[in-house]
C-alpha positions, -999 to +999 in steps of 0.1 A: -100+183+000-135+198+006-154+182+035-184+162+025-214+169+047-248+152+050-277+173+064-306+153+079-339+169+089-375+160+083-383+197+077-375+206+041-371+244+046-345+238+074-324+212+055-325+233+023-315+265+041-286+247+058-275+232+025-276+266+008-254+282+035-229+254+035-227+252-003-219+289-003-190+282+021-176+257-005-186+224+012-199+194-007-234+187+008-262+162+005-296+161+023-318+134+037-354+137+049-352+111+077-328+088+095-335+058+073-326+077+041-295+092+058-284+057+069-287+044+033-266+073+021-239+067+047-238+030+036-232+041+000-210+071+005-183+085+027-192+117+047-168+137+068-196+153+089-233+145+095-256+173+108-288+157+120-319+166+139-327+144+169-365+141+165-373+125+132-397+098+119-386+062+111-351+066+127-343+094+151-310+112+154-297+091+183-305+058+165-289+072+134-257+081+154-256+046+169-261+028+136-238+050+115-209+047+141-208+010+133-207+016+095-186+047+093-168+053+127-147+081+113-177+103+104-182+132+128-218+139+140-233+173+149-267+170+167-294+197+162-319+200+190-344+225+205-333+244+236-356+224+258-338+192+247-302+202+256-300+172+279-306+149+249-278+166+230-255+160+260-265+124+259-256+123+222-221+138+230-216+110+255-225+085+228-200+098+203-214+130+188-187+157+184-209+188+188-245+201+189-265+231+176-295+247+192-326+253+170-333+277+155-298+274+141-277+305+139-258+302+106-227+320+117-224+297+147-229+267+125-203+278+100-178+283+128-184+249+143-184+231+109-152+248+099-135+239+132-146+203+129-136+200+092-101+213+100-099+188+129-110+161+105-084+170+079-056+172+106-067+138+120-066+122+085-031+137+078-019+124+112-033+090+105-016+089+071+017+100+086+014+074+114+009+047+087+039+059+068+061+060+099+048+026+109+055+009+076+082+031+060+104+019+045+090-016+050+056-018+034+056+015+016+070+001-017+051-032-015+021-027-038-005-053-045-041-063-037-040-097-054-046-129-034-009-141-038+004-108-025-021-107+004-007-141+015+028-127+014+018-096+034+001-119+060+033-140+065+054-109+067+031-094+093+033-126+115+070-133+112+083-097+114+081-094+153+100-127+158+137-135+155+132-165+133+152-170+101+133-165+069+140-179+034+125-159+005+120-176-028+115-155-059+126-149-095+145-118-105+123-087-102+098-101-077+111-079-049+130-102-025+150-074-009+118-053-004+102-082+015+134-086+036+132-048+044+096-051+053+104-078+078+132-058+093+115-025+095+084-040+112+105-059+137+120-050+171+153-045+153+140-017+131+162+009+148+193-011+140+210-017+107+196-036+078+226-050+058+221-066+024+248-086+007+247-105-026+265-138-022+268-142-059+285-109-064+316-115-043+344-138-054+347-171-035+381-163-020+368-130-005+334-139+007+345-156+040+365-124+049+335-102+040+311-122+061+333-130+091+362-106+089+399-114+092+429-108+114+459-088+103+484-110+084+460-139+080+465-139+042+484-119+016+469-083+016+454-085+051+474-055+064+448-047+091+421-064+111+388-063+093+353-065+109+330-089+091+294-081+081+281-105+108+296-082+134+287-050+115+251-061+115+252-068+153+217-061+167+202-058+133+193-079+103+217-095+077+201-102+044+220-128+023+207-126-013+215-155-037+223-178-008+226-207-032+258-192-045+275-196-011+304-221-013+299-254+005+329-249+028+314-216+041+279-231+045+292-250+076+306-218+091+273-199+084+253-227+101+275-224+132+272-186+133+234-189+131+231-216+158+259-205+182+256-167+176+294-166+173+321-171+147+358-170+141+373-144+118+397-156+092+430-162+110+414-156+144+415-178+175+389-160+197+352-163+188+333-131+181+298-129+196+270-114+175+233-110+177+220-110+141+187-119+125+193-137+092+171-135+062+181-153+031+168-153-005+173-173-036+158-178-071+168-215-071+153-246-056+174-252-026+157-285-017+167-299-051+202-286-046+204-305-013+196-337-032+224-330-056+248-323-028+252-287-038+237-272-007+239-285+029+207-301+041+212-290+077+217-254+066+187-255+044+164-266+072+180-240+095+173-212+070+139-225+060+121-219+094+097-196+076+094-198+039+080-170+017+074-176-020+070-145-041+047-146-071+059-134-104+042-104-120+026-127-145+010-146-115-005-114-101-014-093-132-044-077-114-018-057-095-005-041-127-028-011-127-018-003-091+019-007-100+016+014-131-001+042-112+027+041-086+055+042-111+038+070-132+035+091-100+071+083-090+087+092-123+065+121-131+076+138-099+113+129-105+112+143-141+089+172-133+063+161-159+025+162-156+016+126-165-016+113-149-017+077-161-020+055-191-048+052-217-069+021-221-051+007-251-018+010-233-032-007-202-044-036-223-009-041-237+006-039-202-019-064-189-013-089-218+025-086-219+046-115-206+067-098-179+098-120-178+117-093-159+089-089-133+081-057-115+116-043-123+109-046-160+075-029-156+092-001-137+117+004-165+090+004-191+070+031-173+102+052-167+110+052-204+073+060-213+074+090-190+105+103-208+087+102-242+052+111-230+040+144-245+004+142-231-012+137-197-018+100-205+008+076-218-001+061-252+010+031-271+036+051-290+053+060-258+061+024-251+092+006-262+087-014-294+094-047-277+064-041-255+038-034-282+055-045-314+034-073-330+013-078-300-025-084-301-041-055-284-074-073-277-084-088-244-061-114-227-071-150-225-075-150-188-111-143-178-103-123-147-079-100-165-103-096-195-131-087-171-109-061-153-101-045-187-138-044-196-148-031-162-122-003-165-134+007-200-170+006-190-165+027-159-144+053-178-171+054-205-198+062-179-177+087-161-170+105-193-206+104-202-215+123-171-186+148-175-167+132-147-195+138-122-188+107-100-221+109-080-241+107-113-218+080-127-221+059-095-259+062-097-259+051-134-236+022-126-260+014-096-231+013-071-223+035-041-199+064-046-174+048-022-176+017-043-169+037-074-138+053-058-126+019-047-130+005-082-112+035-097-083+029-074-082-008-081-084-004-118-059+024-120-083+052-130-072+086-118-098+104-097-095+136-118-121+163-116-125+173-152-133+154-184-104+143-206-101+119-234-084+089-217 
């Protein structure tokens, strides 16, 4: 990525010559004639480096450095000063500037300093990205969403993860219950230990006790050896019990004791086995109602329900669909070795108006299929399965928020194409800052391509 540089000097010949030299070196540059103009640009756009004179009208270089550091703390400053004012430059370094140049500026020296700073900036950005990936991976990496319902979920996960409290996750099929459980585990103090998921509904009733708590040799027909239960296998880590509502009543008592006493008896055993396990459970049923019907133990329900997380369905967070679509397009394009950049507007309308009974999993499958059949850079309606677009109205959805998002996406695309994908000119025409335009493009699933295409 080319470094973006802002050159600030009240003397036009100086700023123009610096711009010409840096443009020839391949940098993306802008100029400002004084500190106030520069500050306005910094508020509207993101710059990697600012090269500024110290003595300027309205707002001098030191004041600009101070104000800009609050708005854009990641922007690097290079201060320009006359030889007699080197002390001022040193003061600027103490206040956060990264380097200084002596006027008259020697172009070779400037190019060397800018190159060094741009490389450092790039390395810092890459390291920051890797630290974020290491911090959250594989916890938050696959959790995608900017909608209010998902923000609430992320907030709860962030607060409960460092504790040892049991968590009960509610959510329909396809909402990502196991992803949330993983996010809790991999952002907890147990992240270096095992995360062990088990689906209580997928194991037969006569085997589940042995699976969870283990058994002793000869305790039942077929028990030819001692077997360690999952509660012991997960010792020190996290045990995720999915579909907890399917656990038989007789085992619910044993599970409650294992949680409270941190020990249990294997099938046929007489000596308790001690374990340190954090328990996370999940269900797509109303456990409180099941306690009323006598189908789930009330004491176990309250023991599990220390912290409750309710996951929204995809239909309840449709504003996240463009983000999810972009994620799945990128994922399957890489896996299949195809160059697909996104979906066209008509397809996005359909995806936003579709009723997603299968949740995120259904959307993922739809995009995977579309990538298989896509022959262009952008997925079109014909690439979708017939049950997704067959007989559907392709106009705007009824919900005002979703309809406005579609209109906003179409309008921004229209303006961007009008200016041949020059985002600076498009942002100016839309009367928003360049950083705001990039943010909107990200939120609305518009690829930040560099050439004009019919999308």
